[in-house]
N, CA, C and O of each residue as an XYZ file, in Angstrom:
860
protein
N      12.887      4.428      6.133
C      11.572      4.244      6.736
C      10.823      3.087      6.086
O      10.143      2.322      6.770
N      10.945      2.959      4.780
C      10.232      1.903      4.078
C      10.711      0.532      4.542
O       9.908     -0.385      4.713
N      12.019      0.394      4.746
C      12.567     -0.889      5.179
C      12.128     -1.229      6.599
O      12.035     -2.404      6.954
N      11.859     -0.216      7.408
C      11.414     -0.455      8.781
C       9.929     -0.761      8.879
O       9.465     -1.263      9.902
N       9.179     -0.463      7.823
C       7.723     -0.645      7.857
C       7.361     -2.128      7.838
O       7.860     -2.885      7.006
N       6.501     -2.531      8.750
C       5.998     -3.901      8.766
C       4.519     -3.977      8.391
O       4.051     -4.987      7.867
N       3.795     -2.898      8.666
C       2.364     -2.859      8.367
C       2.086     -1.745      7.370
O       2.425     -0.586      7.606
N       1.469     -2.107      6.263
C       1.079     -1.176      5.203
C      -0.429     -1.002      5.312
O      -1.185     -1.948      5.092
N      -0.864      0.205      5.651
C      -2.283      0.487      5.762
C      -2.841      1.033      4.455
O      -2.155      1.757      3.734
N      -4.073      0.686      4.157
C      -4.714      1.199      2.942
C      -6.009      1.902      3.324
O      -6.906      1.314      3.928
N      -6.080      3.154      2.962
C      -7.291      3.949      3.142
C      -8.160      3.660      1.922
O      -8.111      4.372      0.920
N      -8.948      2.610      2.029
C      -9.678      2.049      0.883
C     -11.129      2.525      0.930
O     -11.856      2.247      1.884
N     -11.539      3.253     -0.121
C     -12.898      3.787     -0.166
C     -13.939      2.699     -0.368
O     -15.138      2.976     -0.323
N     -13.502      1.472     -0.590
C     -14.442      0.371     -0.608
C     -14.906     -0.005      0.784
O     -15.917     -0.689      0.945
N     -14.167      0.442      1.794
C     -14.483      0.116      3.182
C     -14.682      1.355      4.048
O     -15.273      1.275      5.125
N     -14.197      2.483      3.586
C     -14.258      3.713      4.378
C     -15.239      4.683      3.724
O     -15.025      5.070      2.575
N     -16.305      5.090      4.413
C     -17.204      6.109      3.847
C     -16.436      7.404      3.599
O     -15.544      7.771      4.364
N     -16.796      8.082      2.528
C     -16.071      9.291      2.163
C     -16.100     10.338      3.274
O     -15.137     11.082      3.457
N     -17.210     10.394      4.017
C     -17.295     11.399      5.075
C     -16.503     11.006      6.326
O     -16.394     11.790      7.269
N     -15.948      9.782      6.327
C     -15.115      9.343      7.446
C     -13.642      9.280      7.063
O     -12.826      8.703      7.782
N     -13.314      9.876      5.929
C     -11.961      9.756      5.395
C     -10.915     10.331      6.356
O      -9.949      9.648      6.697
N     -11.099     11.561      6.788
C     -10.103     12.197      7.652
C     -10.007     11.499      9.002
O      -8.916     11.331      9.548
N     -11.153     11.096      9.534
C     -11.155     10.400     10.823
C     -10.371      9.096     10.734
O      -9.564      8.787     11.612
N     -10.610      8.337      9.675
C      -9.913      7.066      9.500
C      -8.433      7.294      9.227
O      -7.587      6.545      9.717
N      -8.116      8.325      8.449
C      -6.711      8.644      8.195
C      -5.983      8.974      9.494
O      -4.841      8.562      9.694
N      -6.640      9.711     10.364
C      -6.033     10.058     11.648
C      -5.783      8.809     12.486
O      -4.747      8.693     13.140
N      -6.730      7.875     12.466
C      -6.546      6.626     13.205
C      -5.393      5.804     12.618
O      -4.598      5.229     13.363
N      -5.303      5.750     11.297
C      -4.196      5.027     10.662
C      -2.858      5.691     10.987
O      -1.846      5.015     11.173
N      -2.868      7.016     11.052
C      -1.636      7.733     11.361
C      -1.142      7.431     12.773
O       0.046      7.576     13.062
N      -2.052      7.011     13.651
C      -1.696      6.682     15.031
C      -1.497      5.185     15.251
O      -1.246      4.747     16.373
N      -1.610      4.407     14.181
C      -1.705      2.955     14.324
C      -0.361      2.238     14.367
O      -0.288      1.083     14.785
N       0.690      2.905     13.943
C       1.968      2.220     13.804
C       2.231      1.720     12.395
O       3.275      1.123     12.132
N       1.284      1.959     11.479
C       1.531      1.622     10.066
C       2.733      2.414      9.576
O       2.865      3.603      9.868
N       3.603      1.752      8.835
C       4.813      2.415      8.361
C       4.658      3.100      7.030
O       5.531      3.865      6.619
N       3.553      2.838      6.343
C       3.267      3.434      5.038
C       1.770      3.291      4.819
O       1.178      2.303      5.252
N       1.147      4.260      4.155
C      -0.300      4.233      3.929
C      -0.591      4.615      2.490
O       0.057      5.494      1.922
N      -1.569      3.947      1.914
C      -1.979      4.193      0.528
C      -3.442      4.629      0.477
O      -4.279      4.122      1.224
N      -3.734      5.567     -0.407
C      -5.118      5.910     -0.730
C      -5.532      5.116     -1.952
O      -4.924      5.230     -3.016
N      -6.586      4.297     -1.792
C      -7.107      3.500     -2.902
C      -8.596      3.817     -3.039
O      -9.377      3.599     -2.113
N      -8.973      4.333     -4.206
C     -10.357      4.776     -4.416
C     -10.838      4.275     -5.775
O     -11.014      5.058     -6.709
N     -11.047      2.982     -5.874
C     -11.517      2.385     -7.118
C     -12.922      2.883     -7.448
O     -13.789      2.958     -6.577
N     -13.130      3.221     -8.715
C     -14.455      3.630     -9.164
C     -14.745      5.108     -9.012
O     -15.811      5.569     -9.422
N     -13.820      5.866     -8.431
C     -14.014      7.305     -8.294
C     -13.345      8.036     -9.455
O     -12.383      7.538    -10.040
N     -13.854      9.206     -9.780
C     -13.265     10.021    -10.833
C     -11.961     10.647    -10.341
O     -11.760     10.843     -9.142
N     -11.089     10.954    -11.286
C      -9.778     11.496    -10.921
C      -9.864     12.765    -10.075
O      -9.128     12.876     -9.095
N     -10.735     13.734    -10.410
C     -10.824     14.921     -9.550
C     -11.274     14.596     -8.129
O     -10.843     15.246     -7.177
N     -12.141     13.591     -7.981
C     -12.587     13.185     -6.652
C     -11.432     12.582     -5.855
O     -11.272     12.868     -4.668
N     -10.637     11.755     -6.508
C      -9.494     11.135     -5.836
C      -8.482     12.200     -5.426
O      -7.920     12.143     -4.333
N      -8.255     13.161     -6.300
C      -7.313     14.228     -5.977
C      -7.794     15.030     -4.768
O      -6.996     15.385     -3.900
N      -9.087     15.313     -4.710
C      -9.624     16.054     -3.570
C      -9.461     15.261     -2.279
O      -9.126     15.823     -1.236
N      -9.698     13.954     -2.352
C      -9.524     13.121     -1.165
C      -8.056     13.070     -0.742
O      -7.739     13.108      0.447
N      -7.170     12.983     -1.727
C      -5.744     12.959     -1.418
C      -5.303     14.251     -0.729
O      -4.527     14.221      0.226
N      -5.804     15.381     -1.223
C      -5.453     16.670     -0.611
C      -6.003     16.766      0.814
O      -5.420     17.437      1.665
N      -7.114     16.101      1.064
C      -7.713     16.125      2.398
C      -6.857     15.382      3.421
O      -6.697     15.838      4.553
N      -6.312     14.239      3.020
C      -5.628     13.396      4.010
C      -4.106     13.513      3.973
O      -3.436     13.139      4.936
N      -3.556     14.024      2.879
C      -2.095     14.096      2.781
C      -1.456     14.822      3.957
O      -0.438     14.349      4.463
N      -2.010     15.964      4.426
C      -1.370     16.644      5.563
C      -1.353     15.807      6.839
O      -0.453     15.961      7.664
N      -2.328     14.933      7.008
C      -2.376     14.082      8.201
C      -1.187     13.146      8.234
O      -0.542     12.981      9.269
N      -0.897     12.533      7.096
C       0.219     11.594      7.049
C       1.565     12.319      7.009
O       2.552     11.827      7.556
N       1.606     13.468      6.375
C       2.840     14.241      6.341
C       3.233     14.667      7.759
O       4.400     14.575      8.140
N       2.252     15.131      8.534
C       2.536     15.550      9.914
C       2.997     14.365     10.762
O       3.841     14.517     11.645
N       2.434     13.183     10.488
C       2.800     11.989     11.253
C       4.114     11.374     10.775
O       4.637     10.465     11.420
N       4.656     11.857      9.654
C       5.901     11.315      9.128
C       5.751      9.949      8.491
O       6.691      9.155      8.472
N       4.556      9.679      7.964
C       4.279      8.386      7.337
C       4.217      8.565      5.825
O       3.455      9.406      5.349
N       4.991      7.806      5.054
C       4.909      7.918      3.594
C       3.485      7.689      3.090
O       2.814      6.736      3.488
N       3.044      8.577      2.214
C       1.678      8.555      1.679
C       1.731      8.239      0.195
O       2.381      8.942     -0.579
N       1.042      7.177     -0.195
C       1.097      6.626     -1.550
C      -0.281      6.733     -2.201
O      -1.304      6.531     -1.547
N      -0.295      7.049     -3.481
C      -1.534      7.071     -4.257
C      -1.578      5.838     -5.149
O      -0.608      5.538     -5.846
N      -2.681      5.134     -5.129
C      -2.834      3.953     -5.976
C      -3.245      4.355     -7.392
O      -4.164      5.152     -7.578
N      -2.568      3.808     -8.366
C      -2.969      3.862     -9.787
C      -2.718      5.181    -10.514
O      -2.641      5.178    -11.743
N      -2.586      6.318     -9.806
C      -2.550      7.608    -10.479
C      -1.270      8.384    -10.140
O      -1.277      9.202     -9.220
N      -0.167      8.137    -10.873
C       1.070      8.872    -10.604
C       0.904     10.382    -10.724
O       1.538     11.140     -9.990
N       0.047     10.823    -11.656
C      -0.117     12.258    -11.856
C      -0.799     12.912    -10.646
O      -0.471     14.043    -10.287
N      -1.733     12.212    -10.027
C      -2.331     12.746     -8.801
C      -1.280     12.813     -7.704
O      -1.202     13.797     -6.969
N      -0.482     11.777     -7.598
C       0.595     11.788     -6.601
C       1.510     12.988     -6.802
O       1.942     13.609     -5.831
N       1.804     13.316     -8.046
C       2.646     14.474     -8.321
C       1.970     15.770     -7.957
O       2.597     16.654     -7.373
N       0.699     15.899     -8.292
C      -0.002     17.165     -8.045
C      -0.202     17.440     -6.558
O      -0.157     18.595     -6.134
N      -0.422     16.394     -5.761
C      -0.688     16.616     -4.325
C       0.578     16.477     -3.488
O       0.517     16.546     -2.260
N       1.724     16.283     -4.137
C       2.998     16.132     -3.441
C       2.981     14.932     -2.497
O       3.471     15.002     -1.370
N       2.405     13.828     -2.980
C       2.447     12.578     -2.219
C       3.876     12.027     -2.254
O       4.718     12.483     -3.028
N       4.118     11.046     -1.406
C       5.465     10.471     -1.325
C       5.731      9.445     -2.410
O       6.880      9.067     -2.642
N       4.677      8.990     -3.079
C       4.888      8.023     -4.137
C       3.579      7.510     -4.686
O       2.508      8.026     -4.367
N       3.676      6.483     -5.518
C       2.490      5.894     -6.136
C       2.695      4.406     -6.307
O       3.819      3.904     -6.279
N       1.573      3.703     -6.486
C       1.600      2.250     -6.608
C       1.001      1.840     -7.940
O      -0.038      2.357     -8.350
N       1.660      0.909     -8.611
C       1.243      0.444     -9.926
C       0.843     -1.017     -9.878
O       1.516     -1.832     -9.249
N      -0.261     -1.348    -10.549
C      -0.625     -2.742    -10.750
C       0.159     -3.320    -11.915
O       0.910     -2.610    -12.585
N      -0.018     -4.600    -12.150
C       0.685     -5.243    -13.256
C       0.272     -4.679    -14.610
O       1.052     -4.729    -15.562
N      -0.935     -4.148    -14.709
C      -1.439     -3.649    -15.984
C      -1.362     -2.126    -16.097
O      -1.973     -1.540    -16.991
N      -0.619     -1.488    -15.202
C      -0.558     -0.022    -15.191
C       0.626      0.562    -15.943
O       0.945      1.742    -15.797
N       1.271     -0.266    -16.743
C       2.357      0.252    -17.559
C       3.696      0.218    -16.847
O       3.760     -0.110    -15.662
N       4.775      0.557    -17.559
C       6.115      0.485    -16.983
C       6.366      1.558    -15.932
O       5.738      2.617    -15.930
N       7.283      1.258    -15.057
C       7.656      2.192    -13.993
C       8.078      3.537    -14.556
O       7.666      4.575    -14.040
N       8.890      3.539    -15.601
C       9.419      4.798    -16.134
C       8.312      5.702    -16.651
O       8.392      6.924    -16.526
N       7.272      5.097    -17.236
C       6.151      5.910    -17.711
C       5.408      6.523    -16.529
O       4.997      7.682    -16.588
N       5.235      5.754    -15.455
C       4.604      6.291    -14.261
C       5.411      7.411    -13.648
O       4.856      8.419    -13.211
N       6.724      7.236    -13.614
C       7.598      8.276    -13.064
C       7.500      9.555    -13.887
O       7.481     10.650    -13.326
N       7.437      9.428    -15.203
C       7.304     10.605    -16.066
C       5.985     11.319    -15.809
O       5.933     12.549    -15.812
N       4.920     10.554    -15.587
C       3.614     11.166    -15.292
C       3.657     11.895    -13.950
O       3.086     12.976    -13.812
N       4.320     11.317    -12.979
C       4.466     11.946    -11.663
C       5.229     13.266    -11.783
O       4.798     14.296    -11.265
N       6.353     13.215    -12.466
C       7.205     14.401    -12.549
C       6.564     15.513    -13.371
O       6.706     16.690    -13.040
N       5.861     15.150    -14.438
C       5.252     16.179    -15.283
C       4.083     16.863    -14.596
O       3.728     17.989    -14.946
N       3.471     16.179    -13.604
C       2.316     16.749    -12.917
C       2.712     17.631    -11.742
O       1.894     18.409    -11.251
N       3.945     17.521    -11.291
C       4.383     18.307    -10.138
C       4.337     19.792    -10.444
O       4.710     20.229    -11.533
N       3.872     20.569     -9.461
C       3.899     22.018     -9.611
C       5.330     22.493     -9.455
O       6.054     21.976     -8.604
N       5.766     23.478    -10.266
C       7.153     23.943    -10.182
C       7.563     24.419     -8.794
O       8.748     24.397     -8.461
N       6.593     24.854     -7.974
C       6.933     25.349     -6.638
C       7.209     24.227     -5.644
O       7.752     24.470     -4.567
N       6.832     22.989     -6.005
C       7.056     21.876     -5.093
C       8.531     21.489     -5.077
O       9.214     21.592     -6.096
N       9.018     21.048     -3.930
C      10.417     20.608     -3.868
C      10.627     19.350     -4.696
O       9.708     18.551     -4.882
N      11.836     19.187     -5.186
C      12.168     17.970     -5.919
C      11.944     16.763     -5.011
O      12.368     16.769     -3.855
N      11.291     15.744     -5.520
C      11.019     14.555     -4.726
C      11.242     13.311     -5.584
O      10.715     13.202     -6.691
N      12.023     12.386     -5.058
C      12.161     11.085     -5.706
C      11.067     10.199     -5.139
O      11.135      9.824     -3.969
N      10.069      9.856     -5.925
C       8.914      9.149     -5.365
C       9.225      7.699     -5.026
O      10.080      7.067     -5.647
N       8.518      7.189     -4.033
C       8.488      5.761     -3.745
C       7.550      5.122     -4.770
O       6.421      5.577     -4.954
N       8.014      4.084     -5.421
C       7.199      3.436     -6.455
C       7.040      1.966     -6.107
O       8.021      1.231     -5.987
N       5.788      1.547     -5.948
C       5.487      0.152     -5.652
C       4.835     -0.536     -6.832
O       4.305      0.110     -7.737
N       4.882     -1.856     -6.808
C       4.308     -2.660     -7.889
C       3.591     -3.869     -7.300
O       4.139     -4.559     -6.441
N       2.380     -4.123     -7.753
C       1.673     -5.350     -7.381
C       2.258     -6.526     -8.148
O       2.506     -6.425     -9.350
N       2.479     -7.637     -7.460
C       3.004     -8.844     -8.110
C       2.197    -10.047     -7.638
O       1.696    -10.082     -6.514
N       2.083    -11.036     -8.532
C       1.218    -12.175     -8.249
C       1.926    -13.513     -8.452
O       1.291    -14.566     -8.398
N       3.241    -13.474     -8.686
C       4.004    -14.703     -8.903
C       5.456    -14.420     -8.572
O       5.862    -13.267     -8.435
N       6.227    -15.476     -8.447
C       7.666    -15.314     -8.195
C       8.306    -14.544     -9.344
O       9.157    -13.684     -9.115
N       7.907    -14.843    -10.569
C       8.497    -14.178    -11.738
C       8.225    -12.680    -11.717
O       9.133    -11.883    -11.951
N       6.996    -12.294    -11.442
C       6.667    -10.869    -11.372
C       7.391    -10.200    -10.211
O       7.839     -9.059    -10.328
N       7.504    -10.903     -9.101
C       8.173    -10.332     -7.928
C       9.643    -10.059     -8.213
O      10.165     -9.024     -7.800
N      10.310    -10.950     -8.900
C      11.732    -10.755     -9.185
C      11.951     -9.711    -10.280
O      13.021     -9.108    -10.358
N      10.941     -9.496    -11.125
C      11.077     -8.499    -12.187
C      10.978     -7.077    -11.652
O      11.559     -6.163    -12.237
N      10.261     -6.873    -10.562
C      10.014     -5.517    -10.062
C      11.279     -4.779     -9.629
O      11.435     -3.609     -9.979
N      12.195     -5.412     -8.881
C      13.428     -4.690     -8.527
C      14.273     -4.348     -9.748
O      14.887     -3.282     -9.805
N      14.305     -5.249    -10.720
C      15.064     -4.975    -11.936
C      14.499     -3.781    -12.683
O      15.228     -3.070    -13.375
N      13.195     -3.562    -12.542
C      12.539     -2.422    -13.176
C      12.835     -1.121    -12.432
O      12.664     -0.031    -12.978
N      13.282     -1.248    -11.184
C      13.594     -0.065    -10.387
C      12.557      0.271     -9.338
O      12.600      1.351     -8.749
N      11.611     -0.648     -9.090
C      10.598     -0.389     -8.072
C      11.217     -0.443     -6.677
O      12.241     -1.093     -6.464
N      10.585      0.243     -5.736
C      11.124      0.364     -4.382
C      10.552     -0.669     -3.420
O      11.173     -0.976     -2.402
N       9.385     -1.205     -3.725
C       8.798     -2.262     -2.918
C       7.788     -2.995     -3.782
O       7.392     -2.510     -4.842
N       7.373     -4.170     -3.320
C       6.310     -4.891     -4.018
C       5.216     -5.293     -3.039
O       5.462     -5.515     -1.853
N       3.998     -5.380     -3.572
C       2.932     -6.097     -2.913
C       2.890     -7.483     -3.527
O       2.895     -7.615     -4.751
N       2.849     -8.523     -2.699
C       2.861     -9.890     -3.218
C       1.581    -10.597     -2.772
O       1.343    -10.779     -1.578
N       0.764    -10.990     -3.748
C      -0.486    -11.649     -3.419
C      -1.441    -11.627     -4.618
O      -0.995    -11.470     -5.755
N      -2.744    -11.782     -4.377
C      -3.364    -11.990     -3.071
C      -3.101    -13.393     -2.538
O      -3.264    -14.377     -3.260
N      -2.696    -13.483     -1.280
C      -2.444    -14.793     -0.692
C      -3.734    -15.594     -0.586
O      -3.756    -16.797     -0.846
N      -4.805    -14.914     -0.202
C      -6.122    -15.535     -0.074
C      -7.100    -14.756     -0.951
O      -6.879    -13.580     -1.241
N      -8.170    -15.405     -1.367
C      -9.207    -14.703     -2.122
C      -9.755    -13.560     -1.269
O      -9.946    -13.714     -0.063
N     -10.007    -12.412     -1.903
C     -10.444    -11.233     -1.176
C     -11.357    -10.383     -2.051
O     -11.153    -10.321     -3.263
N     -12.358     -9.727     -1.470
C     -13.239     -8.862     -2.255
C     -12.514     -7.702     -2.925
O     -13.004     -7.174     -3.923
N     -11.361     -7.293     -2.405
C     -10.641     -6.179     -3.024
C      -9.989     -6.586     -4.344
O      -9.595     -5.729     -5.135
N      -9.875     -7.897     -4.583
C      -9.321     -8.396     -5.851
C     -10.289     -9.417     -6.427
O      -9.958    -10.596     -6.550
N     -11.486     -8.960     -6.778
C     -12.522     -9.864     -7.243
C     -12.093    -10.575     -8.520
O     -11.549     -9.967     -9.442
N     -12.351    -11.876     -8.549
C     -12.022    -12.670     -9.724
C     -10.610    -13.197     -9.745
O     -10.251    -13.970    -10.634
N      -9.781    -12.784     -8.761
C      -8.410    -13.271     -8.728
C      -8.277    -14.275     -7.582
O      -8.455    -13.899     -6.423
N      -7.970    -15.538     -7.874
C      -7.861    -16.532     -6.805
C      -6.634    -16.271     -5.937
O      -5.660    -15.660     -6.378
N      -6.700    -16.743     -4.706
C      -5.548    -16.630     -3.829
C      -4.393    -17.485     -4.336
O      -4.608    -18.586     -4.843
N      -3.166    -16.980     -4.201
C      -2.006    -17.719     -4.686
C      -1.392    -18.582     -3.596
O      -0.481    -19.363     -3.871
N      -1.872    -18.458     -2.368
C      -1.402    -19.322     -1.297
C      -0.089    -18.853     -0.687
O       0.435    -17.792     -1.025
N       0.425    -19.673      0.220
C       1.594    -19.313      1.023
C       2.877    -20.003      0.570
O       3.951    -19.691      1.085
N       2.791    -20.927     -0.373
C       3.918    -21.800     -0.669
C       5.166    -21.072     -1.150
O       6.281    -21.501     -0.853
N       4.996    -19.967     -1.896
C       6.160    -19.317     -2.517
C       6.663    -18.100     -1.738
O       7.568    -17.405     -2.201
N       6.093    -17.836     -0.572
C       6.506    -16.644      0.180
C       7.992    -16.703      0.519
O       8.708    -15.719      0.329
N       8.455    -17.823      1.010
C       9.865    -17.940      1.393
C      10.777    -17.749      0.182
O      11.804    -17.076      0.278
N      10.408    -18.336     -0.950
C      11.230    -18.199     -2.156
C      11.308    -16.752     -2.611
O      12.378    -16.275     -2.989
N      10.177    -16.046     -2.579
C      10.177    -14.642     -2.976
C      11.112    -13.833     -2.078
O      11.826    -12.952     -2.556
N      11.107    -14.131     -0.783
C      11.979    -13.391      0.131
C      13.456    -13.716     -0.082
O      14.324    -12.908      0.246
N      13.737    -14.879     -0.623
C      15.123    -15.222     -0.943
C      15.591    -14.525     -2.220
O      16.776    -14.225     -2.372
N      14.653    -14.270     -3.138
C      15.011    -13.742     -4.458
C      14.941    -12.220     -4.547
O      15.575    -11.622     -5.416
N      14.179    -11.592     -3.661
C      13.885    -10.167     -3.792
C      14.435     -9.419     -2.584
O      14.143     -9.774     -1.442
N      15.233     -8.380     -2.839
C      15.876     -7.649     -1.752
C      15.108     -6.405     -1.327
O      15.298     -5.928     -0.208
N      14.251     -5.868     -2.183
C      13.456     -4.712     -1.778
C      12.335     -5.179     -0.847
O      12.019     -6.369     -0.829
N      11.725     -4.272     -0.072
C      10.659     -4.684      0.841
C       9.503     -5.375      0.127
O       9.053     -4.937     -0.931
N       9.037     -6.460      0.727
C       7.940     -7.270      0.207
C       6.784     -7.187      1.199
O       6.926     -7.570      2.360
N       5.648     -6.690      0.738
C       4.457     -6.615      1.580
C       3.455     -7.653      1.078
O       2.869     -7.489      0.008
N       3.262     -8.708      1.845
C       2.282     -9.719      1.460
C       0.881     -9.147      1.655
O       0.629     -8.413      2.610
N      -0.019     -9.484      0.754
C      -1.331     -8.840      0.711
C      -2.387     -9.834      0.270
O      -2.093    -10.822     -0.402
N      -3.623     -9.555      0.659
C      -4.750    -10.309      0.122
C      -5.396    -11.234      1.122
O      -4.932    -12.356      1.325
N      -6.476    -10.770      1.757
C      -7.237    -11.621      2.655
C      -6.552    -11.911      3.977
O      -6.951    -12.828      4.695
N      -5.525    -11.139      4.305
C      -4.803    -11.373      5.554
C      -5.570    -10.719      6.705
O      -5.949     -9.550      6.630
N      -5.788    -11.485      7.755
C      -6.470    -11.009      8.953
C      -5.742    -11.570     10.179
O      -4.819    -12.375     10.052
N      -6.165    -11.138     11.348
C      -5.504    -11.610     12.565
C      -5.549    -13.129     12.682
O      -4.599    -13.741     13.170
N      -6.652    -13.745     12.234
C      -6.779    -15.180     12.455
C      -5.922    -16.030     11.522
O      -5.748    -17.224     11.768
N      -5.378    -15.433     10.448
C      -4.454    -16.204      9.602
C      -3.064    -15.574      9.542
O      -2.185    -16.078      8.843
N      -2.863    -14.490     10.260
C      -1.591    -13.773     10.182
C      -0.420    -14.610     10.678
O       0.669    -14.541     10.107
N      -0.624    -15.402     11.734
C       0.472    -16.216     12.255
C       0.954    -17.211     11.203
O       2.154    -17.458     11.087
N       0.025    -17.784     10.436
C       0.405    -18.724      9.383
C       1.164    -18.013      8.269
O       2.114    -18.557      7.708
N       0.734    -16.787      7.953
C       1.425    -15.997      6.924
C       2.855    -15.686      7.381
O       3.799    -15.799      6.599
N       3.005    -15.298      8.635
C       4.336    -15.005      9.161
C       5.197    -16.264      9.207
O       6.387    -16.216      8.899
N       4.598    -17.388      9.590
C       5.344    -18.644      9.652
C       5.825    -19.076      8.276
O       6.845    -19.755      8.157
N       5.093    -18.685      7.231
C       5.490    -19.024      5.860
C       6.640    -18.154      5.368
O       7.196    -18.415      4.301
N       7.007    -17.119      6.135
C       8.158    -16.301      5.773
C       7.874    -14.831      5.564
O       8.796    -14.062      5.295
N       6.615    -14.417      5.680
C       6.290    -13.002      5.460
C       6.868    -12.148      6.588
O       6.778    -12.504      7.763
N       7.457    -11.023      6.211
C       8.019    -10.083      7.179
C       7.205     -8.801      7.266
O       7.256     -8.086      8.267
N       6.455     -8.519      6.210
C       5.646     -7.294      6.130
C       4.309     -7.659      5.496
O       4.232     -8.563      4.664
N       3.255     -6.944      5.897
C       1.940     -7.270      5.351
C       1.147     -6.007      5.054
O       1.360     -4.954      5.655
N       0.232     -6.145      4.113
C      -0.830     -5.176      3.880
C      -2.101     -5.796      4.418
O      -2.439     -6.925      4.062
N      -2.820     -5.068      5.280
C      -4.096     -5.546      5.791
C      -5.120     -4.449      5.554
O      -4.927     -3.308      5.974
N      -6.202     -4.794      4.885
C      -7.212     -3.799      4.510
C      -8.419     -3.942      5.425
O      -8.491     -3.268      6.452
N      -9.369     -4.804      5.077
C     -10.589     -4.911      5.884
C     -10.286     -5.368      7.303
O     -10.960     -4.951      8.244
N      -9.281     -6.221      7.466
C      -8.933     -6.725      8.785
C      -8.407     -5.655      9.717
O      -8.296     -5.883     10.922
N      -8.084     -4.501      9.183
C      -7.682     -3.360     10.001
C      -8.792     -2.317     10.048
O      -9.136     -1.814     11.118
N      -9.350     -1.995      8.880
C     -10.352     -0.932      8.812
C     -11.634     -1.281      9.552
O     -12.317     -0.392     10.063
N     -11.970     -2.577      9.616
C     -13.226     -2.925     10.276
C     -13.158     -2.788     11.799
O     -14.148     -3.021     12.492
N     -11.994     -2.413     12.312
C     -11.870     -2.172     13.751
C     -12.415     -0.811     14.150
O     -12.570     -0.536     15.340
N     -12.710      0.051     13.174
C     -13.279      1.361     13.472
C     -12.368      2.187     14.357
O     -11.183      2.343     14.059
N     -12.910      2.716     15.442
C     -12.122      3.566     16.326
C     -10.993      2.801     17.009
O     -10.070      3.410     17.549
N     -11.060      1.480     16.988
C     -10.016      0.654     17.597
C      -8.915      0.278     16.607
O      -8.147     -0.649     16.865
N      -8.827      0.983     15.480
C      -7.777      0.686     14.494
C      -6.388      0.673     15.129
O      -5.630     -0.257     14.855
N      -6.006      1.642     15.957
C      -4.662      1.577     16.558
C      -4.453      0.318     17.412
O      -3.369     -0.264     17.404
N      -5.490     -0.098     18.145
C      -5.365     -1.314     18.954
C      -5.218     -2.548     18.075
O      -4.394     -3.418     18.354
N      -6.019     -2.625     17.010
C      -5.921     -3.753     16.080
C      -4.528     -3.783     15.440
O      -3.925     -4.847     15.304
N      -4.031     -2.622     15.053
C      -2.699     -2.563     14.447
C      -1.637     -3.046     15.427
O      -0.681     -3.713     15.031
N      -1.803     -2.709     16.708
C      -0.858     -3.182     17.714
C      -0.846     -4.701     17.803
O       0.213     -5.309     17.957
N      -2.020     -5.313     17.706
C      -2.099     -6.778     17.719
C      -1.390     -7.363     16.497
O      -0.660     -8.349     16.601
N      -1.614     -6.746     15.353
C      -0.976     -7.212     14.117
C       0.540     -7.134     14.238
O       1.240     -8.094     13.916
N       1.041     -6.015     14.695
C       2.487     -5.822     14.807
C       3.104     -6.764     15.828
O       4.255     -7.174     15.681
N       2.351     -7.105     16.855
C       2.894     -8.034     17.855
C       3.065     -9.434     17.276
O       3.975    -10.162     17.672
N       2.191     -9.815     16.336
C       2.338    -11.120     15.673
C       3.551    -11.104     14.755
O       4.288    -12.088     14.678
N       3.759    -10.007     14.068
C       4.890     -9.923     13.129
C       6.220     -9.871     13.862
O       7.252    -10.251     13.310
N       6.199     -9.396     15.116
C       7.410     -9.351     15.930
C       8.342     -8.210     15.598
O       9.396     -8.072     16.220
């Protein structure tokens, strides 16, 4: 399923009001996104866990892998499909240990999907060697979700795709109006945050437009 995914949706609390969480999750579940992540920067761990428990059944019923950003232990406790690590979130093996130790004994054994954010060709090639299952590569353009981090541009997208065999999701400031250029540079999969969430109730329609550009 991960290899078939072209659109990675993010349920980002920076753009989604907390009281609209389930509604937005339902729209993402109908959008054609092949994988979805819960990202809740600035929230306390118990709050994130409660939000994860609220939306996890929506994605489980839809058959869409559900990923928790930054907190492997929350992913383990809520029986999410995996977790995502930034460059500063420690080694993959430590995250996996946190995931496994947090799992309730009654939960079925699960090999989690583990993603890694990468910002250069070197970081991108290191992630598969570490055992990660996919990478986010970017930010391609400056974006409010990565404040203070300049866009890395499109020049190395083709090289990364030649060097890395696991799924690569290009991320960062991607919207419909620049998506064709991103695809022309070699991107096969993308993460789109505000450019998808700002469609509101039309999220499935916006996602359809995105997927049609990716082909």
